[in-house]
All heavy atoms as an XYZ file, in Angstrom:
893
protein
N      74.637    -18.445    164.580
C      75.906    -18.444    165.242
C      75.809    -18.891    166.677
O      76.750    -18.767    167.435
C      76.556    -17.069    165.152
C      77.178    -16.837    163.821
C      76.570    -16.072    162.870
C      78.381    -17.437    163.513
C      77.143    -15.877    161.649
C      78.966    -17.248    162.288
C      78.348    -16.469    161.350
N      74.672    -19.449    167.060
C      74.522    -19.946    168.425
C      75.552    -21.032    168.706
O      76.137    -21.080    169.778
C      73.115    -20.481    168.657
N      75.801    -21.896    167.704
C      76.797    -22.946    167.902
C      78.192    -22.364    168.066
O      78.968    -22.807    168.897
C      76.775    -23.931    166.741
C      75.573    -24.859    166.799
C      75.612    -25.769    165.645
N      74.993    -25.004    164.561
C      74.517    -25.524    163.467
N      74.617    -26.786    163.241
N      73.951    -24.784    162.556
N      78.512    -21.344    167.265
C      79.833    -20.724    167.375
C      79.969    -20.023    168.722
O      81.013    -20.095    169.365
C      80.036    -19.720    166.240
N      78.888    -19.343    169.167
C      78.920    -18.676    170.459
C      79.051    -19.691    171.589
O      79.773    -19.459    172.550
C      77.664    -17.822    170.663
C      77.646    -16.608    169.738
O      78.733    -16.210    169.254
O      76.560    -16.072    169.510
N      78.370    -20.816    171.474
C      78.451    -21.850    172.508
C      79.869    -22.416    172.580
O      80.407    -22.643    173.660
C      77.448    -22.973    172.236
N      80.482    -22.599    171.416
C      81.856    -23.102    171.399
C      82.798    -22.096    172.050
O      83.685    -22.459    172.807
C      82.297    -23.401    169.966
N      82.578    -20.823    171.749
C      83.418    -19.787    172.350
C      83.207    -19.743    173.851
O      84.155    -19.660    174.619
C      83.093    -18.423    171.745
C      83.953    -17.294    172.343
C      83.387    -15.924    172.082
N      82.202    -15.764    172.880
C      81.051    -15.288    172.433
N      80.919    -14.906    171.203
N      80.010    -15.171    173.228
N      81.954    -19.823    174.287
C      81.640    -19.758    175.703
C      82.240    -20.932    176.460
O      82.565    -20.819    177.632
C      80.129    -19.704    175.925
C      79.539    -18.400    175.399
O      80.314    -17.427    175.200
O      78.322    -18.351    175.192
N      82.393    -22.057    175.800
C      82.998    -23.221    176.443
C      84.509    -23.038    176.582
O      85.177    -23.829    177.219
C      82.693    -24.486    175.646
N      85.030    -21.975    175.964
C      86.439    -21.613    176.023
C      87.351    -22.766    175.625
O      88.339    -23.061    176.281
C      86.807    -21.083    177.411
C      86.059    -19.832    177.753
C      86.412    -19.314    179.136
O      87.053    -19.977    179.920
N      85.989    -18.106    179.411
N      86.993    -23.382    174.529
C      87.835    -24.444    173.998
C      89.083    -23.811    173.400
O      88.987    -22.801    172.716
C      87.088    -25.233    172.919
C      85.919    -26.006    173.464
C      85.245    -26.777    172.369
C      84.044    -27.532    172.905
N      83.318    -28.207    171.853
N      90.236    -24.383    173.612
C      91.445    -23.821    173.008
C      91.421    -24.024    171.501
O      90.774    -24.936    171.004
C      92.576    -24.623    173.650
C      91.936    -25.898    174.086
C      90.513    -25.562    174.425
N      92.129    -23.143    170.785
C      92.222    -23.291    169.336
C      92.875    -24.627    169.027
O      93.860    -25.008    169.638
C      93.043    -22.154    168.738
N      92.292    -25.340    168.093
C      92.823    -26.656    167.743
C      92.838    -26.785    166.239
O      92.015    -26.217    165.551
C      91.940    -27.750    168.340
N      93.752    -27.544    165.754
C      93.821    -27.784    164.328
C      92.969    -29.006    164.020
O      93.049    -30.015    164.692
C      95.272    -28.024    163.888
O      96.040    -26.883    164.273
C      95.359    -28.216    162.406
N      92.143    -28.874    162.991
C      91.277    -29.985    162.576
C      91.992    -30.733    161.461
O      93.175    -30.538    161.249
C      89.933    -29.429    162.076
O      90.211    -28.585    160.959
C      89.225    -28.649    163.164
N      91.251    -31.510    160.714
C      91.836    -32.234    159.596
C      92.434    -31.299    158.557
O      93.321    -31.670    157.827
N      91.916    -30.065    158.462
C      92.501    -29.085    157.556
C      93.482    -28.228    158.348
O      93.743    -28.473    159.508
C      91.394    -28.192    156.962
O      90.962    -27.261    157.922
N      93.972    -27.192    157.728
C      94.898    -26.303    158.422
C      94.152    -25.193    159.151
O      94.765    -24.263    159.639
C      95.891    -25.684    157.423
O      95.143    -24.950    156.446
C      96.742    -26.743    156.767
N      92.832    -25.270    159.221
C      92.049    -24.217    159.831
C      91.841    -24.442    161.320
O      91.335    -25.471    161.732
C      90.678    -24.099    159.151
C      90.770    -23.720    157.697
C      91.567    -22.467    157.483
O      91.379    -21.476    158.167
N      92.499    -22.515    156.557
N      92.220    -23.453    162.159
C      91.975    -23.586    163.590
C      90.513    -23.299    163.899
O      89.815    -22.674    163.109
C      92.869    -22.505    164.190
C      92.941    -21.459    163.114
C      92.915    -22.236    161.811
N      90.062    -23.764    165.045
C      88.737    -23.410    165.521
C      88.823    -21.992    166.060
O      89.733    -21.677    166.815
C      88.296    -24.373    166.632
O      88.294    -25.688    166.095
C      86.920    -24.033    167.147
N      87.905    -21.114    165.632
C      87.956    -19.722    166.062
C      86.600    -19.269    166.568
O      85.598    -19.944    166.383
C      88.350    -18.790    164.896
O      87.309    -18.820    163.914
C      89.662    -19.196    164.278
N      86.592    -18.076    167.152
C      85.345    -17.421    167.514
C      84.737    -16.808    166.260
O      85.185    -17.063    165.137
N      83.746    -15.975    166.443
C      83.088    -15.318    165.325
C      83.936    -14.138    164.870
O      84.316    -13.289    165.665
C      81.668    -14.858    165.720
C      81.021    -14.084    164.581
C      80.820    -16.049    166.109
N      84.247    -14.103    163.590
C      84.999    -13.010    162.991
C      84.012    -12.120    162.252
O      83.134    -12.616    161.550
C      86.036    -13.559    162.013
C      87.021    -14.512    162.653
C      87.871    -15.249    161.635
O      88.063    -14.749    160.508
O      88.350    -16.340    161.979
N      84.182    -10.802    162.383
C      83.273     -9.862    161.738
C      84.021     -9.019    160.716
O      85.145     -8.568    160.969
C      82.613     -8.985    162.793
C      81.769     -9.806    163.757
C      81.112     -8.971    164.842
O      81.545     -7.818    165.081
O      80.170     -9.479    165.445
N      83.386     -8.796    159.569
C      83.963     -8.041    158.467
C      82.909     -7.087    157.927
O      81.707     -7.347    158.047
C      84.395     -8.982    157.341
C      85.459     -9.976    157.736
C      85.131    -11.178    158.350
C      86.805     -9.702    157.500
C      86.114    -12.083    158.717
C      87.789    -10.605    157.865
C      87.440    -11.794    158.475
O      88.409    -12.684    158.834
N      83.355     -5.991    157.290
C      82.408     -5.039    156.714
C      83.015     -4.349    155.494
O      84.231     -4.225    155.366
C      82.008     -3.996    157.753
N      82.134     -3.932    154.614
C      82.475     -3.046    153.497
C      81.269     -2.137    153.319
O      80.231     -2.337    153.973
C      82.793     -3.821    152.217
C      81.587     -4.460    151.534
C      82.000     -5.108    150.225
C      80.793     -5.624    149.456
N      80.353     -4.728    148.402
N      81.377     -1.151    152.496
C      80.270     -0.220    152.301
C      79.006     -0.979    151.892
O      78.997     -1.681    150.894
C      80.651      0.800    151.223
C      79.649      1.939    151.123
O      79.065      2.317    152.162
O      79.444      2.449    150.010
N      77.985     -0.908    152.717
C      76.709     -1.538    152.412
C      76.625     -3.024    152.697
O      75.642     -3.662    152.307
N      77.635     -3.597    153.377
C      77.593     -5.045    153.607
C      78.349     -5.428    154.878
O      79.289     -4.750    155.285
C      78.189     -5.785    152.415
N      77.922     -6.547    155.471
C      78.567     -7.110    156.655
C      78.645     -8.624    156.494
O      77.775     -9.240    155.889
C      77.776     -6.796    157.914
C      77.709     -5.329    158.226
C      77.419     -5.094    159.697
N      77.491     -3.694    160.025
C      78.616     -3.033    160.267
N      79.753     -3.646    160.204
N      78.600     -1.757    160.560
N      79.690     -9.203    157.100
C      79.849    -10.659    157.085
C      80.302    -11.113    158.466
O      81.097    -10.446    159.117
C      80.881    -11.070    156.030
N      79.755    -12.242    158.902
C      80.171    -12.894    160.156
C      80.573    -14.312    159.805
O      79.832    -15.024    159.124
C      79.021    -12.910    161.163
C      78.621    -11.516    161.622
C      77.515    -11.571    162.639
N      78.076    -12.116    163.874
C      77.355    -12.591    164.872
N      76.041    -12.614    164.791
N      77.922    -13.057    165.954
N      81.750    -14.723    160.286
C      82.297    -16.035    159.961
C      82.758    -16.742    161.225
O      83.204    -16.098    162.170
C      83.522    -15.903    159.048
C      83.438    -14.998    157.833
C      84.795    -14.941    157.150
C      82.380    -15.490    156.874
N      82.666    -18.064    161.214
C      83.243    -18.895    162.275
C      83.878    -20.102    161.593
O      83.240    -20.774    160.787
C      82.175    -19.337    163.266
N      85.146    -20.359    161.907
C      85.883    -21.472    161.308
C      85.958    -22.640    162.275
O      86.259    -22.456    163.444
C      87.318    -21.057    160.995
C      87.442    -19.934    160.045
C      88.895    -19.674    159.789
N      89.196    -18.281    160.014
C      90.356    -17.731    159.760
N      91.350    -18.472    159.304
N      90.555    -16.465    159.976
N      85.698    -23.843    161.761
C      85.901    -25.058    162.551
C      85.782    -26.280    161.664
O      85.046    -26.267    160.681
C      84.888    -25.150    163.703
O      83.595    -25.327    163.205
N      86.500    -27.317    162.022
C      86.412    -28.628    161.358
C      86.463    -28.547    159.844
O      85.728    -29.241    159.166
C      85.132    -29.341    161.801
O      85.120    -29.491    163.194
N      87.324    -27.687    159.308
C      87.451    -27.583    157.861
C      86.301    -26.873    157.188
O      86.195    -26.877    155.967
N      85.420    -26.257    157.983
C      84.273    -25.540    157.440
C      84.289    -24.087    157.895
O      84.877    -23.736    158.913
C      82.958    -26.166    157.908
C      82.688    -27.513    157.308
C      81.321    -28.037    157.714
O      80.888    -27.808    158.850
O      80.700    -28.680    156.863
N      83.598    -23.286    157.121
C      83.415    -21.877    157.428
C      81.911    -21.628    157.509
O      81.215    -21.721    156.504
C      84.028    -21.021    156.316
C      83.965    -19.518    156.482
C      84.928    -19.089    157.591
C      84.352    -18.833    155.184
N      81.412    -21.387    158.715
C      80.003    -21.032    158.884
C      79.907    -19.533    158.659
O      80.706    -18.768    159.216
C      79.508    -21.408    160.292
O      79.703    -22.813    160.472
C      78.046    -21.081    160.468
N      78.947    -19.101    157.833
C      78.907    -17.681    157.470
C      77.492    -17.116    157.445
O      76.520    -17.840    157.240
C      79.561    -17.466    156.102
C      78.807    -18.110    154.966
C      77.814    -17.424    154.294
C      79.081    -19.413    154.579
C      77.109    -18.019    153.251
C      78.386    -20.025    153.541
C      77.404    -19.315    152.877
N      77.427    -15.812    157.650
C      76.235    -14.993    157.433
C      76.715    -13.748    156.722
O      77.624    -13.073    157.202
C      75.593    -14.563    158.750
C      74.947    -15.649    159.540
C      74.375    -15.117    160.865
O      74.477    -13.902    161.145
O      73.849    -15.937    161.615
N      76.138    -13.447    155.564
C      76.500    -12.246    154.816
C      75.213    -11.496    154.505
O      74.222    -12.098    154.078
C      77.233    -12.594    153.495
C      77.618    -11.330    152.743
C      78.443    -13.467    153.753
N      75.220    -10.195    154.741
C      74.069     -9.368    154.373
C      74.582     -8.091    153.728
O      75.629     -7.557    154.113
C      73.202     -9.050    155.591
O      73.937     -8.322    156.542
N      73.866     -7.644    152.710
C      74.246     -6.424    152.006
C      72.987     -5.714    151.549
O      71.896     -6.294    151.538
C      75.144     -6.753    150.807
O      74.444     -7.545    149.876
N      73.147     -4.460    151.175
C      71.988     -3.708    150.693
C      72.413     -2.662    149.680
O      73.533     -2.154    149.716
C      71.263     -3.040    151.856
O      72.100     -2.099    152.481
N      71.489     -2.395    148.779
C      71.607     -1.314    147.809
C      70.284     -0.582    147.897
O      69.251     -1.104    147.460
C      71.847     -1.844    146.379
C      71.863     -0.690    145.387
C      73.131     -2.649    146.303
N      70.291      0.588    148.528
C      69.035      1.293    148.776
C      68.141      0.434    149.647
O      68.560     -0.040    150.708
N      66.938      0.184    149.197
C      65.992     -0.635    149.954
C      66.080     -2.120    149.619
O      65.373     -2.934    150.196
C      64.566     -0.142    149.697
C      64.329      1.272    150.187
C      62.931      1.763    149.878
O      62.086      0.968    149.415
O      62.686      2.959    150.091
N      66.934     -2.481    148.685
C      67.056     -3.863    148.241
C      68.195     -4.549    148.997
O      69.273     -3.999    149.144
C      67.301     -3.914    146.734
C      66.248     -3.198    145.957
N      65.049     -3.784    145.627
C      66.195     -1.937    145.481
C      64.311     -2.919    144.966
N      64.981     -1.785    144.868
N      67.945     -5.772    149.459
C      68.927     -6.461    150.293
C      69.281     -7.847    149.748
O      68.537     -8.433    148.968
C      68.401     -6.642    151.729
O      67.229     -7.463    151.684
C      68.082     -5.319    152.378
N      70.422     -8.343    150.203
C      70.858     -9.722    149.968
C      71.176    -10.324    151.320
O      71.772     -9.658    152.170
C      72.146     -9.776    149.150
S      71.983     -9.453    147.414
N      70.811    -11.571    151.516
C      71.162    -12.289    152.731
C      71.478    -13.725    152.358
O      70.706    -14.382    151.664
C      70.041    -12.233    153.755
C      69.828    -10.827    154.278
C      68.945    -10.763    155.496
O      68.645    -11.825    156.077
O      68.569     -9.649    155.861
N      72.637    -14.177    152.824
C      73.074    -15.533    152.530
C      73.752    -16.083    153.770
O      74.547    -15.396    154.399
C      74.055    -15.514    151.346
C      74.546    -16.859    150.821
C      73.384    -17.667    150.242
C      75.620    -16.637    149.759
N      73.411    -17.295    154.130
C      74.069    -17.953    155.261
C      74.207    -19.426    154.953
O      73.459    -19.982    154.155
C      73.311    -17.734    156.564
C      71.910    -18.306    156.598
C      71.210    -18.012    157.915
O      71.033    -16.840    158.245
O      70.864    -18.991    158.599
N      75.201    -20.036    155.559
C      75.415    -21.463    155.339
C      76.788    -21.889    155.807
O      77.416    -21.223    156.626
N      77.249    -23.009    155.242
C      78.565    -23.553    155.566
C      79.333    -23.763    154.271
O      78.832    -24.397    153.345
C      78.446    -24.878    156.311
C      77.911    -24.707    157.696
C      77.964    -25.993    158.474
C      77.401    -25.724    159.853
N      77.833    -26.664    160.843
N      80.533    -23.205    154.265
C      81.440    -23.374    153.127
C      82.537    -24.344    153.538
O      82.893    -24.428    154.711
C      82.027    -22.026    152.729
N      83.077    -25.069    152.578
C      84.153    -26.027    152.829
C      85.476    -25.422    152.389
O      85.573    -24.859    151.291
C      83.891    -27.320    152.032
O      82.628    -27.849    152.426
C      84.977    -28.349    152.284
N      86.494    -25.544    153.242
C      87.811    -25.051    152.869
C      88.384    -25.923    151.749
O      88.422    -27.144    151.869
C      88.769    -25.036    154.072
C      88.574    -23.813    154.913
C      87.791    -23.858    156.050
C      89.153    -22.601    154.546
C      87.599    -22.721    156.824
C      88.965    -21.461    155.302
C      88.187    -21.516    156.460
N      88.788    -25.267    150.659
C      89.399    -25.962    149.526
C      90.890    -25.649    149.449
O      91.605    -26.241    148.657
C      88.684    -25.612    148.205
C      88.716    -24.103    147.950
C      87.254    -26.138    148.218
C      88.190    -23.683    146.585
N      91.343    -24.706    150.249
C      92.746    -24.321    150.405
C      92.850    -23.703    151.799
O      91.825    -23.415    152.420
C      93.152    -23.323    149.324
N      94.053    -23.502    152.318
C      94.176    -22.999    153.688
C      93.388    -21.719    153.987
O      92.873    -21.572    155.091
C      95.680    -22.775    153.848
C      96.292    -23.779    152.931
C      95.357    -23.834    151.748
N      93.280    -20.813    153.020
C      92.576    -19.552    153.261
C      91.424    -19.311    152.298
O      90.983    -18.175    152.121
C      93.569    -18.381    153.196
C      94.578    -18.439    154.322
O      94.185    -18.753    155.457
O      95.766    -18.186    154.062
N      90.921    -20.368    151.662
C      89.834    -20.234    150.695
C      88.768    -21.282    150.960
O      89.071    -22.466    151.064
C      90.358    -20.400    149.254
O      91.412    -19.452    149.028
C      89.257    -20.177    148.233
N      87.522    -20.808    151.067
C      86.392    -21.714    151.287
C      85.361    -21.501    150.185
O      85.222    -20.392    149.652
C      85.766    -21.468    152.655
N      84.641    -22.560    149.860
C      83.651    -22.517    148.778
C      82.305    -23.025    149.295
O      82.232    -24.058    149.960
C      84.130    -23.410    147.628
C      83.211    -23.510    146.461
C      83.416    -22.381    145.511
C      82.620    -22.631    144.230
N      82.745    -21.571    143.292
N      81.255    -22.275    148.972
C      79.878    -22.648    149.304
C      79.131    -22.918    148.006
O      79.256    -22.156    147.032
C      79.186    -21.504    150.049
C      77.684    -21.634    150.103
C      77.072    -22.481    151.017
C      76.874    -20.908    149.234
C      75.688    -22.597    151.062
C      75.492    -21.028    149.272
C      74.908    -21.872    150.196
O      73.537    -21.994    150.229
N      78.351    -23.998    147.980
C      77.459    -24.288    146.863
C      76.121    -24.688    147.467
O      76.050    -25.600    148.296
C      77.998    -25.426    145.959
C      77.013    -25.727    144.844
C      79.361    -25.067    145.399
N      75.068    -24.004    147.059
C      73.734    -24.289    147.575
C      73.332    -25.727    147.264
O      73.616    -26.238    146.179
C      72.725    -23.333    146.945
O      71.414    -23.700    147.316
N      72.685    -26.370    148.202
C      72.183    -27.729    148.007
C      70.772    -27.730    147.424
O      70.237    -28.772    147.091
C      72.195    -28.484    149.340
C      73.589    -28.640    149.915
C      74.519    -29.390    148.982
O      74.200    -30.455    148.479
N      75.689    -28.821    148.742
N      70.171    -26.552    147.305
C      68.823    -26.400    146.759
C      68.874    -26.581    145.239
O      69.592    -25.859    144.543
C      68.277    -25.011    147.114
C      66.850    -24.795    146.665
O      66.326    -25.582    145.847
O      66.243    -23.817    147.136
N      68.149    -27.551    144.716
C      68.166    -27.839    143.277
C      67.643    -26.673    142.439
O      68.004    -26.548    141.272
C      67.345    -29.106    142.990
C      67.922    -30.343    143.618
C      69.329    -30.646    143.127
O      69.637    -30.541    141.955
N      70.203    -31.017    144.054
N      66.790    -25.822    143.030
C      66.236    -24.685    142.290
C      67.119    -23.442    142.405
O      66.832    -22.431    141.772
C      64.830    -24.361    142.805
C      63.866    -25.507    142.543
O      64.010    -26.187    141.502
O      62.974    -25.731    143.388
N      68.151    -23.494    143.219
C      69.005    -22.341    143.474
C      70.451    -22.773    143.322
O      70.965    -23.539    144.117
C      68.744    -21.822    144.892
C      69.634    -20.666    145.266
O      70.180    -20.003    144.368
O      69.767    -20.417    146.473
N      71.114    -22.317    142.311
C      72.497    -22.721    142.037
C      73.506    -21.692    142.545
O      74.538    -21.462    141.936
C      72.691    -22.947    140.540
C      71.961    -24.158    140.048
C      72.527    -25.356    140.734
N      71.883    -26.571    140.276
C      72.116    -27.726    140.813
N      72.945    -27.846    141.814
N      71.510    -28.788    140.366
N      73.210    -21.084    143.663
C      74.081    -20.077    144.259
C      75.397    -20.699    144.718
O      75.417    -21.764    145.332
C      73.372    -19.440    145.452
S      74.364    -18.277    146.395
N      76.513    -20.028    144.412
C      77.808    -20.433    144.937
C      78.539    -19.177    145.395
O      78.303    -18.079    144.879
C      78.629    -21.186    143.890
O      78.963    -20.341    142.818
N      79.398    -19.346    146.388
C      80.173    -18.221    146.914
C      81.561    -18.708    147.289
O      81.727    -19.806    147.810
C      79.483    -17.617    148.124
N      82.555    -17.876    147.001
C      83.933    -18.142    147.395
C      84.334    -17.120    148.441
O      84.022    -15.936    148.316
C      84.874    -18.017    146.196
O      84.613    -19.032    145.275
N      85.025    -17.593    149.480
C      85.498    -16.752    150.565
C      87.018    -16.877    150.610
O      87.544    -17.971    150.809
C      84.910    -17.219    151.900
C      83.420    -17.152    151.950
C      82.642    -18.193    151.447
C      82.780    -16.056    152.495
C      81.261    -18.141    151.488
C      81.394    -15.989    152.537
C      80.628    -17.029    152.032
N      87.720    -15.773    150.393
C      89.183    -15.760    150.446
C      89.603    -14.902    151.634
O      89.338    -13.691    151.654
C      89.766    -15.188    149.159
O      89.420    -16.006    148.067
N      90.240    -15.538    152.612
C      90.673    -14.839    153.815
C      92.094    -14.322    153.633
O      92.981    -15.066    153.206
C      90.612    -15.787    155.009
C      89.204    -16.298    155.310
C      89.259    -17.616    156.051
C      88.445    -15.271    156.102
N      92.284    -13.049    153.917
C      93.594    -12.405    153.848
C      93.819    -11.692    155.175
O      92.863    -11.484    155.927
C      93.668    -11.417    152.658
C      93.525    -12.151    151.339
C      92.614    -10.338    152.774
N      95.052    -11.320    155.501
C      95.261    -10.608    156.763
C      94.361     -9.369    156.847
O      94.330     -8.558    155.926
C      96.739    -10.208    156.707
C      97.369    -11.224    155.814
C      96.309    -11.534    154.786
N      93.600     -9.274    157.914
C      92.686     -8.149    158.174
C      91.604     -7.974    157.122
O      91.029     -6.896    157.008
C      93.462     -6.842    158.350
C      94.373     -6.897    159.554
O      93.967     -7.470    160.578
O      95.499     -6.390    159.455
N      91.316     -9.010    156.325
C      90.300     -8.841    155.309
C      89.720    -10.135    154.786
O      90.122    -11.232    155.167
N      88.761     -9.972    153.898
C      88.006    -11.075    153.314
C      87.522    -10.627    151.948
O      87.060     -9.496    151.794
C      86.801    -11.381    154.218
C      85.675    -12.234    153.665
C      86.134    -13.679    153.518
C      84.464    -12.164    154.574
N      87.643    -11.498    150.958
C      87.062    -11.225    149.648
C      85.984    -12.261    149.391
O      86.216    -13.460    149.560
C      88.133    -11.279    148.537
O      89.122    -10.292    148.814
C      87.518    -10.996    147.177
N      84.804    -11.786    149.016
C      83.677    -12.666    148.698
C      83.329    -12.486    147.229
O      83.235    -11.359    146.734
C      82.443    -12.343    149.565
C      82.757    -12.551    151.047
C      81.243    -13.197    149.124
C      81.630    -12.136    151.983
N      83.125    -13.603    146.552
C      82.703    -13.605    145.158
C      81.539    -14.579    145.032
O      81.665    -15.742    145.410
C      83.862    -14.032    144.265
O      83.446    -14.101    142.921
N      80.408    -14.099    144.514
C      79.225    -14.957    144.378
C      78.877    -15.171    142.914
O      79.262    -14.379    142.047
C      78.007    -14.339    145.094
O      77.690    -13.073    144.485
C      78.267    -14.146    146.578
N      78.125    -16.230    142.674
C      77.652    -16.524    141.332
C      76.281    -17.179    141.446
O      76.107    -18.129    142.210
C      78.623    -17.461    140.609
C      78.210    -17.719    139.171
O      77.775    -16.762    138.488
O      78.314    -18.871    138.725
N      75.310    -16.653    140.720
C      73.985    -17.252    140.701
C      73.190    -17.087    141.984
O      72.322    -17.902    142.263
N      73.474    -16.051    142.752
C      72.814    -15.873    144.055
C      71.691    -14.846    144.026
O      71.299    -14.315    145.069
C      73.848    -15.484    145.111
S      75.086    -16.763    145.386
N      71.134    -14.570    142.857
C      70.078    -13.554    142.763
C      68.851    -13.925    143.593
O      68.129    -13.051    144.045
C      69.682    -13.310    141.303
O      69.212    -14.512    140.723
N      68.638    -15.214    143.847
C      67.514    -15.643    144.678
C      67.649    -15.205    146.126
O      66.671    -15.151    146.865
N      68.864    -14.855    146.556
C      69.104    -14.390    147.926
C      69.000    -12.873    148.022
O      69.160    -12.306    149.096
C      70.492    -14.837    148.389
N      68.712    -12.221    146.876
C      68.775    -10.753    146.818
C      67.494    -10.123    146.307
O      66.753    -10.727    145.537
C      69.895    -10.334    145.875
S      71.514    -10.901    146.379
N      67.307     -8.873    146.727
C      66.262     -8.048    146.128
C      66.664     -7.724    144.701
O      67.819     -7.913    144.303
N      65.730     -7.200    143.911
C      65.967     -7.072    142.477
C      67.154     -6.189    142.075
O      67.741     -6.399    141.034
C      64.711     -6.633    141.757
C      64.146     -5.314    142.195
S      62.458     -5.114    141.651
C      62.640     -4.215    140.164
N      67.555     -5.230    142.870
C      68.687     -4.382    142.496
C      69.926     -4.637    143.335
O      70.909     -3.927    143.218
C      68.285     -2.918    142.596
C      67.266     -2.554    141.559
C      67.104     -1.060    141.434
N      66.112     -0.791    140.420
C      65.000     -0.120    140.625
N      64.740      0.372    141.805
N      64.163      0.069    139.643
N      69.906     -5.643    144.182
C      71.031     -5.890    145.081
C      71.900     -7.063    144.656
O      72.890     -7.354    145.315
C      70.513     -6.111    146.500
N      71.558     -7.731    143.562
C      72.359     -8.869    143.108
C      73.802     -8.420    142.899
O      74.065     -7.396    142.283
C      71.787     -9.432    141.808
C      72.398    -10.764    141.426
O      72.934    -11.455    142.309
O      72.328    -11.112    140.225
N      74.738     -9.161    143.446
C      76.147     -8.828    143.330
C      76.666     -7.911    144.424
O      77.864     -7.673    144.520
N      75.781     -7.403    145.278
C      76.213     -6.443    146.311
C      77.001     -7.103    147.448
O      77.655     -6.414    148.227
C      75.030     -5.656    146.873
O      74.113     -6.503    147.529
N      76.969     -8.427    147.548
C      77.778     -9.122    148.553
C      79.224     -9.250    148.099
O      80.124     -9.441    148.914
C      77.205    -10.515    148.845
C      75.873    -10.491    149.557
S      75.275    -12.147    149.970
C      74.626    -12.685    148.384
N      79.464     -9.154    146.789
C      80.802     -9.325    146.232
C      81.708     -8.167    146.622
O      81.267     -7.030    146.737
C      80.740     -9.406    144.708
C      79.997    -10.620    144.197
O      79.551    -11.438    145.029
O      79.851    -10.741    142.977
N      82.987     -8.483    146.827
C      83.967     -7.428    147.075
C      84.885     -7.754    148.231
O      84.866     -8.851    148.783
N      85.679     -6.767    148.596
C      86.651     -6.910    149.668
C      86.129     -6.265    150.938
O      85.694     -5.112    150.921
C      87.996     -6.273    149.259
O      88.454     -6.935    148.071
C      89.033     -6.428    150.346
N      86.171     -7.023    152.021
C      85.693     -6.586    153.325
C      86.894     -6.386    154.246
O      87.888     -7.111    154.156
C      84.809     -7.671    153.959
C      83.501     -7.935    153.271
C      83.442     -8.458    151.977
C      82.288     -7.691    153.923
C      82.232     -8.730    151.358
C      81.074     -7.962    153.317
C      81.056     -8.471    152.029
O      79.860     -8.733    151.424
N      86.787     -5.431    155.153
C      87.807     -5.206    156.179
C      87.359     -5.886    157.467
O      86.171     -5.861    157.817
C      88.001     -3.717    156.456
C      88.572     -2.953    155.310
C      90.042     -3.169    155.228
C      90.625     -2.279    154.141
N      92.001     -2.533    153.927
N      88.300     -6.457    158.189
C      87.985     -7.089    159.463
C      87.637     -6.011    160.488
O      88.364     -5.036    160.639
C      89.157     -7.924    159.952
C      88.788     -8.745    161.170
C      89.882     -9.717    161.463
N      89.463    -10.523    162.598
C      89.968    -11.682    162.882
N      90.899    -12.187    162.113
N      89.558    -12.345    163.912
N      86.507     -6.192    161.176
C      86.075     -5.205    162.170
C      86.146     -5.732    163.591
O      86.069     -4.959    164.526
C      84.627     -4.730    161.880
O      83.763     -5.861    161.916
C      84.553     -4.042    160.528
N      86.238     -7.046    163.770
C      86.323     -7.573    165.121
C      86.217     -9.072    165.187
O      86.030     -9.758    164.186
N      86.355     -9.559    166.416
C      86.198    -10.989    166.701
C      85.566    -11.111    168.071
O      85.922    -10.398    168.987
C      87.544    -11.713    166.686
C      87.390    -13.191    166.947
C      88.682    -13.953    166.678
O      89.645    -13.412    166.145
N      88.683    -15.209    167.034
N      84.579    -12.019    168.180
C      83.906    -12.245    169.454
C      84.258    -13.588    169.991
O      84.548    -14.504    169.294
C      82.396    -12.135    169.281
C      81.966    -10.736    168.942
C      80.469    -10.665    168.849
C      80.032     -9.251    168.592
N      78.626     -9.093    168.533
């Protein structure tokens, strides 16, 4: 998120890109056992998601492309990893749904990133 922080520090005004998504600072979301950080810009959603079940964890980061005004889709470019994730933004919340992301998780944490998150802040 260094790039998102640098953009915020430059205090650029919110602008509309080719999509309907404005450029924003880092948005933070949480649910039981999981956290997500997002930054929107240029029709993309830069994300970091981490979750845990006991000692087992999942961590996924990357860039998702907006496919609708409030929905972004990530598909891994790694040929050995077919992980995909959908991000649906709602007022004060976020829903994440993953498929095939077991490579990003410990053995008992697969699927722990999925669910509805509440917005906790923006930097």
